[in-house]
VMD Tcl script that draws the C-alpha trace (Angstrom):
set ca {
  {0.98 -3.35 2.54}
  {-0.07 -6.06 0.12}
  {2.59 -9.20 0.30}
  {3.20 -12.58 0.77}
  {4.52 -12.97 4.12}
  {1.71 -10.47 5.80}
  {2.16 -9.71 9.08}
  {-0.21 -10.73 11.89}
  {-2.91 -7.65 11.80}
  {-1.44 -6.09 8.12}
  {-3.13 -8.50 5.68}
  {-2.45 -7.02 2.20}
  {-4.83 -6.90 -0.93}
  {-5.32 -9.15 -4.00}
  {-3.52 -6.82 -6.54}
  {-2.56 -10.48 -8.21}
  {-5.66 -10.08 -10.27}
  {-3.75 -6.71 -11.60}
  {-0.84 -8.76 -12.96}
  {-2.93 -11.68 -14.13}
  {-1.75 -12.87 -17.53}
  {0.65 -10.14 -17.97}
  {4.40 -9.38 -17.27}
  {5.77 -6.89 -14.32}
  {6.39 -4.30 -17.41}
  {2.91 -4.21 -18.62}
  {1.22 -3.85 -15.63}
  {3.51 -0.98 -14.56}
  {2.98 1.15 -17.49}
  {-1.40 0.09 -17.19}
  {-1.62 -0.09 -14.13}
  {-4.28 3.16 -13.79}
  {-6.33 1.49 -16.73}
  {-6.63 -1.68 -14.85}
  {-7.32 0.05 -12.01}
  {-10.12 2.05 -13.81}
  {-11.67 -1.15 -15.54}
  {-11.94 -2.54 -12.36}
  {-13.53 0.48 -10.76}
  {-15.96 0.18 -13.86}
  {-16.49 -3.76 -13.26}
  {-18.02 -3.03 -9.82}
  {-19.85 0.25 -10.39}
  {-23.19 -1.30 -8.81}
  {-25.96 0.18 -11.17}
  {-28.63 2.58 -9.45}
  {-29.52 1.96 -5.88}
  {-33.24 0.52 -5.87}
  {-36.04 2.33 -3.42}
  {-36.09 2.94 -0.23}
  {-38.63 0.58 -0.06}
  {-36.89 -2.73 -1.43}
  {-33.96 -2.47 0.17}
  {-34.92 -1.61 3.74}
  {-37.01 -4.88 4.14}
  {-33.83 -6.83 3.33}
  {-31.58 -4.56 5.71}
  {-34.55 -5.31 8.56}
  {-34.25 -9.07 7.94}
  {-30.34 -9.04 7.72}
  {-30.00 -7.40 11.24}
  {-32.73 -9.67 12.73}
  {-30.98 -12.80 15.25}
  {-30.87 -15.39 13.14}
  {-32.37 -18.78 14.39}
  {-30.69 -21.50 12.18}
  {-29.85 -23.06 15.39}
  {-33.69 -24.22 16.30}
  {-35.21 -23.73 13.00}
  {-36.53 -27.84 12.11}
  {-35.85 -27.39 8.10}
  {-34.68 -29.79 5.43}
  {-33.42 -26.60 4.13}
  {-29.11 -27.07 4.00}
  {-27.49 -24.57 6.12}
  {-24.52 -22.52 5.58}
  {-22.13 -21.59 8.48}
  {-19.50 -18.79 7.25}
  {-17.25 -18.11 10.74}
  {-15.59 -14.92 9.91}
  {-15.14 -11.64 6.80}
  {-12.07 -12.03 6.04}
  {-11.14 -11.18 2.57}
  {-12.63 -14.95 1.06}
  {-15.89 -14.52 2.56}
  {-16.64 -10.92 1.37}
  {-15.99 -12.14 -1.56}
  {-17.91 -15.62 -1.49}
  {-20.96 -12.80 0.02}
  {-20.65 -11.11 -2.81}
  {-20.81 -14.03 -5.01}
  {-24.17 -14.73 -3.47}
  {-25.86 -11.30 -3.83}
  {-25.24 -12.04 -7.83}
  {-26.63 -15.78 -7.58}
  {-30.41 -16.47 -7.10}
  {-32.10 -19.98 -5.96}
  {-29.22 -21.17 -3.52}
  {-31.51 -23.61 -1.75}
  {-29.72 -23.20 1.91}
  {-29.75 -20.62 4.13}
  {-26.50 -18.83 4.68}
  {-25.43 -17.82 8.44}
  {-22.09 -15.22 8.79}
  {-20.48 -15.00 12.00}
  {-18.48 -11.83 13.04}
  {-17.08 -10.66 15.93}
  {-18.68 -6.78 14.49}
  {-20.51 -4.82 12.13}
  {-17.81 -3.42 10.42}
  {-14.57 -4.77 9.44}
  {-11.38 -2.59 9.16}
  {-9.34 -3.18 6.12}
  {-5.80 -4.39 7.44}
  {-4.23 -3.45 3.91}
  {-4.87 0.03 4.76}
  {-3.96 0.05 8.49}
  {-0.75 1.62 8.20}
  {-2.11 4.58 5.91}
  {-4.50 4.72 9.32}
  {-1.53 4.94 11.57}
  {0.42 7.06 8.94}
  {-2.89 9.51 9.45}
  {-2.98 9.66 6.02}
  {-6.85 7.95 6.07}
  {-9.29 8.67 8.86}
  {-11.21 5.44 10.78}
  {-13.89 5.95 8.97}
  {-12.27 4.89 4.92}
  {-10.83 1.77 6.42}
  {-14.24 0.14 7.62}
  {-15.69 -2.13 5.83}
  {-20.35 -2.66 6.88}
  {-21.41 -5.88 7.03}
  {-25.19 -5.41 7.25}
  {-25.84 -3.57 3.51}
  {-23.61 -6.64 2.33}
  {-25.34 -9.70 3.90}
  {-28.59 -7.37 3.19}
  {-28.11 -7.96 -0.49}
  {-26.92 -11.27 0.38}
  {-29.85 -13.00 1.98}
  {-27.16 -13.84 4.74}
  {-27.85 -13.31 8.84}
  {-25.24 -11.93 10.50}
  {-25.15 -12.74 14.15}
  {-21.81 -10.27 16.19}
  {-19.94 -13.21 18.25}
  {-16.82 -14.72 18.70}
  {-16.51 -18.75 17.66}
  {-15.66 -20.63 21.11}
  {-15.26 -24.04 20.38}
  {-16.33 -25.84 16.84}
  {-17.99 -29.78 16.75}
  {-17.18 -31.34 13.71}
  {-19.22 -34.39 15.21}
  {-22.48 -32.87 16.07}
  {-22.34 -30.42 13.02}
  {-21.97 -27.07 15.61}
  {-20.13 -24.04 16.54}
  {-20.35 -22.10 19.85}
  {-20.38 -18.88 19.50}
  {-19.70 -16.09 22.27}
  {-22.47 -13.21 22.22}
  {-21.63 -9.54 23.32}
  {-24.91 -10.12 26.12}
  {-22.40 -12.46 27.56}
  {-24.35 -15.54 26.59}
  {-22.88 -18.69 24.58}
  {-25.64 -20.07 21.77}
  {-24.36 -22.72 19.54}
  {-24.91 -22.69 15.52}
  {-25.88 -25.77 13.82}
  {-24.56 -26.37 10.00}
  {-24.66 -28.95 6.70}
  {-21.53 -26.93 5.61}
  {-19.18 -24.72 7.38}
  {-16.61 -22.52 6.02}
  {-13.94 -20.35 8.65}
  {-12.19 -17.34 7.40}
  {-11.51 -15.88 10.19}
  {-7.72 -15.63 10.15}
  {-5.09 -16.21 12.28}
  {-4.83 -14.08 16.14}
  {-2.63 -12.86 18.35}
  {-4.55 -14.13 21.56}
  {-3.49 -12.29 24.77}
  {-3.07 -15.73 26.44}
  {-1.03 -17.08 23.62}
  {1.08 -14.59 23.56}
  {1.74 -14.13 27.03}
  {3.32 -17.61 26.49}
  {5.29 -16.14 24.09}
  {6.79 -13.26 26.30}
  {5.51 -13.38 29.16}
  {4.37 -9.81 30.42}
  {3.22 -8.68 26.76}
  {-0.58 -9.36 28.04}
  {-0.49 -6.53 30.53}
  {1.86 -4.64 28.86}
  {1.90 -4.04 24.76}
  {-0.12 -3.25 22.71}
  {-1.86 -6.16 20.16}
  {-1.65 -5.25 16.00}
  {-4.57 -8.16 16.19}
  {-7.66 -7.62 16.11}
  {-6.43 -4.52 13.76}
  {-10.27 -2.48 15.47}
  {-8.51 -2.95 18.73}
  {-5.48 -1.77 17.87}
  {-6.73 1.41 15.62}
  {-8.82 1.93 18.72}
  {-5.49 1.69 21.03}
  {-3.20 3.30 18.39}
  {-5.42 6.86 18.62}
  {-5.17 6.67 22.72}
  {-1.40 6.22 21.85}
  {-1.24 9.05 19.15}
  {-3.04 11.89 22.27}
  {-0.62 10.50 24.90}
  {2.28 11.27 22.54}
  {0.75 14.92 21.95}
  {1.68 16.03 25.71}
  {5.40 13.93 25.89}
  {7.76 12.58 23.63}
  {7.04 9.10 23.82}
  {9.50 6.25 23.72}
  {7.89 3.32 21.29}
  {9.54 -0.15 20.96}
  {8.03 -2.39 17.73}
  {8.40 -5.96 18.40}
  {8.63 -8.07 15.08}
  {10.45 -6.74 11.61}
  {8.41 -8.87 8.45}
  {6.82 -6.83 6.54}
  {3.79 -5.27 8.30}
  {6.05 -4.49 11.29}
  {8.31 -2.36 8.75}
  {5.20 -0.76 7.52}
  {4.25 0.16 10.65}
  {7.04 1.04 12.63}
  {7.95 3.84 9.14}
  {4.25 4.85 9.36}
  {4.41 5.59 12.91}
  {7.40 7.79 12.70}
  {5.96 9.58 9.89}
  {3.20 10.31 12.39}
  {4.83 11.11 15.45}
  {8.25 12.38 14.10}
  {9.00 13.39 17.86}
  {9.11 10.18 19.11}
  {12.35 7.71 20.36}
  {11.15 4.57 18.01}
  {12.83 1.32 17.96}
  {12.37 -1.95 16.02}
  {13.49 -5.43 17.04}
  {13.35 -7.88 14.56}
  {14.75 -11.01 16.64}
  {17.89 -11.35 15.33}
  {17.09 -11.79 11.70}
  {17.15 -8.70 8.71}
  {13.97 -6.95 8.45}
  {11.40 -8.43 5.80}
  {13.61 -11.84 5.94}
  {10.85 -13.72 3.60}
  {11.86 -11.23 0.73}
  {14.92 -10.77 -1.60}
  {17.89 -9.68 -0.79}
  {17.49 -6.61 -3.02}
  {14.31 -5.90 -0.76}
  {15.96 -5.96 2.90}
  {18.70 -3.34 1.98}
  {15.82 -0.81 0.40}
  {13.55 -1.80 3.40}
  {17.00 -1.18 5.23}
  {17.29 2.07 4.21}
  {13.85 3.74 4.11}
  {14.39 2.92 8.54}
  {18.05 4.55 7.85}
  {16.33 7.71 6.47}
  {13.01 7.97 8.49}
  {15.60 7.21 11.71}
  {14.17 4.03 13.08}
  {16.33 2.52 15.41}
  {16.85 -1.40 14.58}
  {18.46 -3.55 16.63}
  {18.82 -7.38 15.68}
  {17.93 -8.39 19.14}
  {14.95 -10.88 20.30}
  {12.57 -9.87 23.07}
  {11.97 -12.60 25.88}
  {10.07 -10.64 28.81}
  {8.18 -7.25 28.98}
  {7.96 -5.02 32.09}
  {6.34 -1.93 32.60}
  {9.27 0.25 31.63}
  {11.25 -2.00 30.03}
  {11.94 -4.81 27.43}
  {14.44 -7.75 28.47}
  {16.16 -9.09 25.29}
  {17.73 -12.55 24.86}
  {21.72 -10.83 25.17}
  {20.42 -10.08 28.64}
  {20.02 -6.43 28.08}
  {17.54 -3.85 28.90}
  {16.03 -1.73 26.66}
  {13.47 1.00 28.14}
  {10.51 2.61 27.58}
  {6.99 3.90 27.13}
  {4.67 1.41 24.75}
  {5.53 -1.86 23.25}
  {3.82 -2.81 20.09}
  {3.73 -6.11 18.75}
  {3.80 -7.19 15.43}
  {5.54 -10.78 15.67}
  {3.65 -13.34 13.62}
  {0.74 -14.78 12.44}
  {-1.10 -17.85 15.58}
  {-4.14 -19.88 14.97}
  {-7.23 -19.10 16.90}
  {-6.81 -20.96 20.21}
  {-10.84 -22.45 19.27}
  {-8.71 -24.80 17.67}
  {-7.30 -26.34 20.33}
  {-9.84 -29.75 20.26}
  {-11.76 -29.15 18.05}
  {-11.23 -32.48 16.06}
  {-10.04 -30.82 12.71}
  {-7.09 -31.89 11.11}
  {-4.20 -29.07 11.99}
  {-0.86 -28.22 10.35}
  {2.39 -28.77 12.09}
  {1.59 -24.64 13.55}
  {-2.17 -25.84 14.66}
  {-3.97 -23.91 11.22}
  {-6.16 -25.93 10.06}
  {-5.32 -28.25 7.62}
  {-6.86 -28.61 3.95}
  {-6.37 -29.82 0.29}
  {-6.50 -28.87 -2.93}
  {-10.00 -27.59 -2.65}
  {-9.83 -25.72 0.48}
  {-11.84 -28.70 2.52}
  {-10.81 -29.91 5.57}
  {-8.51 -32.76 4.81}
  {-10.45 -34.29 7.91}
  {-13.77 -33.31 7.25}
  {-15.45 -33.13 3.69}
  {-18.30 -30.77 5.09}
  {-15.61 -27.99 6.69}
  {-14.20 -25.90 4.26}
  {-11.40 -22.84 4.94}
  {-9.59 -19.99 3.60}
  {-7.04 -17.44 4.38}
  {-4.41 -17.11 7.48}
  {-6.52 -19.56 9.67}
  {-6.00 -22.64 6.76}
  {-2.75 -24.46 5.38}
  {-2.65 -26.32 2.50}
  {0.29 -28.61 1.01}
  {-0.44 -27.49 -2.12}
  {-0.14 -23.51 -1.37}
  {2.45 -23.59 1.47}
  {2.56 -19.97 1.30}
  {3.44 -17.45 4.02}
  {0.16 -16.16 5.55}
  {-0.99 -13.60 2.61}
  {-4.31 -11.09 1.81}
  {-3.46 -12.24 -1.28}
  {-3.58 -15.38 -0.99}
  {-7.11 -15.45 0.68}
  {-8.63 -13.22 -1.80}
  {-7.61 -15.23 -4.63}
  {-8.72 -18.08 -2.68}
  {-12.42 -16.78 -2.73}
  {-13.44 -17.58 -6.27}
  {-12.78 -21.08 -5.70}
  {-13.59 -20.83 -1.78}
  {-17.47 -19.65 -3.28}
  {-18.35 -21.87 -6.04}
  {-16.41 -25.43 -4.12}
  {-19.69 -24.12 -1.12}
  {-22.65 -23.65 -3.79}
  {-21.01 -27.32 -5.12}
  {-21.11 -29.14 -1.51}
  {-24.78 -27.52 -0.30}
  {-26.08 -28.82 -3.89}
  {-28.32 -31.69 -4.01}
  {-26.68 -33.23 -6.53}
  {-22.67 -32.21 -5.62}
  {-20.39 -32.04 -9.49}
  {-16.40 -31.95 -8.69}
  {-14.70 -29.21 -6.19}
  {-12.89 -27.18 -8.26}
  {-8.75 -26.49 -7.35}
  {-7.41 -23.60 -6.05}
  {-3.33 -23.36 -7.76}
  {-1.58 -20.94 -5.60}
  {0.76 -19.07 -7.98}
  {4.37 -19.29 -7.47}
  {5.29 -15.23 -6.79}
  {3.50 -12.31 -6.37}
  {3.27 -8.73 -6.24}
  {4.43 -6.57 -3.02}
  {4.00 -3.00 -1.64}
  {5.43 -1.98 1.67}
  {4.70 1.23 2.37}
  {7.01 3.76 4.00}
  {5.10 6.42 5.88}
  {5.58 9.24 4.15}
  {3.36 8.19 0.98}
  {6.51 6.25 -0.54}
  {6.37 2.28 -1.03}
  {8.70 -0.48 -1.97}
  {7.58 -2.77 -4.86}
  {8.73 -6.59 -5.77}
  {7.76 -9.02 -8.27}
  {9.86 -12.12 -7.93}
  {13.86 -11.03 -7.72}
  {12.75 -7.41 -9.16}
  {11.75 -4.58 -7.20}
  {11.46 -0.87 -7.79}
  {9.95 2.21 -5.85}
  {8.59 5.45 -5.92}
  {6.08 7.71 -4.14}
  {3.70 6.55 -7.86}
  {4.64 3.18 -6.08}
  {2.64 4.39 -3.28}
  {0.21 6.16 -5.36}
  {-0.68 2.41 -7.14}
  {-1.27 0.83 -3.64}
  {-3.29 3.93 -2.61}
  {-5.77 3.03 -5.83}
  {-5.61 -0.37 -4.91}
  {-6.52 -0.45 -1.41}
  {-9.36 2.19 -1.77}
  {-10.44 0.30 -4.68}
  {-11.11 -2.75 -2.71}
  {-13.01 -1.01 0.20}
  {-15.15 0.43 -2.47}
  {-15.75 -2.61 -3.62}
  {-17.76 -4.03 -0.65}
  {-18.95 -0.98 1.31}
  {-20.93 0.69 -1.69}
  {-23.96 0.16 0.98}
  {-25.72 -1.12 -2.15}
  {-24.32 -4.58 -4.24}
  {-25.43 -5.50 -7.93}
  {-28.62 -8.19 -7.50}
  {-28.66 -10.98 -10.26}
}
mol new
graphics top color blue
foreach p $ca { graphics top sphere $p radius 0.5 }
foreach p [lrange $ca 0 end-1] q [lrange $ca 1 end] { graphics top cylinder $p $q radius 0.2 }
display resetview
């Protein structure tokens, strides 16, 4: 889906550029030509010889020694391969003479594009089509890639502790730090929110883990009728429910909305369309909250039990646990507080974008749309911060409204722009073109070098 209230694990894509300086009617009429123009603008020149690319790829896959090298060269550390950082890497690939060593930390060498998760669950896309390979991108960007997960940030020492796949921790230093790890659904956090979830539920985040678990669930559902409970009826939860119904038409599927209408942050017209789509698909909607999960049932807030064989949690974005004790200023929910320049309000050496960041000038729902719109501002500000003669930082101006696209499982989608909303198969084709174009933009195995 593409929306400003993305549920964790289903981050939307940036389609706002399609709407820039045009009204909605013009966008709908010209969407095909815009999409074609975008594809053309991101089409790379002829691939250079293997002899040229291979050494760069080798350097990118080598382990970075940014934490031990004694050098006057400034160190830029990018935590996470979210939407904003992918665009930063793209810009670095076209820029010469940055004068800094850049390191990207990511939990894996490939990232799942969350905008295509509903299509993957519904069976419209194979897993490989939803993945973006990082190695070719960092090679062309002259960036070192370290596979690992963040454990702790120490702004005083300007270091970050990373947990590596081999079980060893590693400490990396930085002059400028940028965080784009997204929100999280850490089992320990979810267990505090809903007891029993750590052992008996599937989490939508991280998306790569959910994709693997979903494939296993489909194999089980092929052998018997499954009773599936989906907790969380934001736009992402609704998309998942309709995708599951399309993929597993014989399953018993119930969506729990927590006492609210589905897609509560959308206009009433969208809510009505979504409710009708759920009814047409045969998804049972229960407006109650889940308070405990056991191996065979959910305990609801009215004291009733709901029997089920599988539970999927898609109920809200939460900050990563490692932000606790980081000494960075956080908002009331625990996300990194940034100013209009996407810079930490407590540390001028730290920047953040995407779901992990929260700014007073752009208090919007967590959304991949915002992350991609922030990307060019973040890239310019990081380059400025690394400069020997830093200039003025650029300000991010969040849009007052964005285009939202909610897929309905059966290659049908609902769109909205402010109070306007509409639906149809043509909307799904529009969304499909945007999503596939986004993955193609970053996963061409080569990026034009400036």
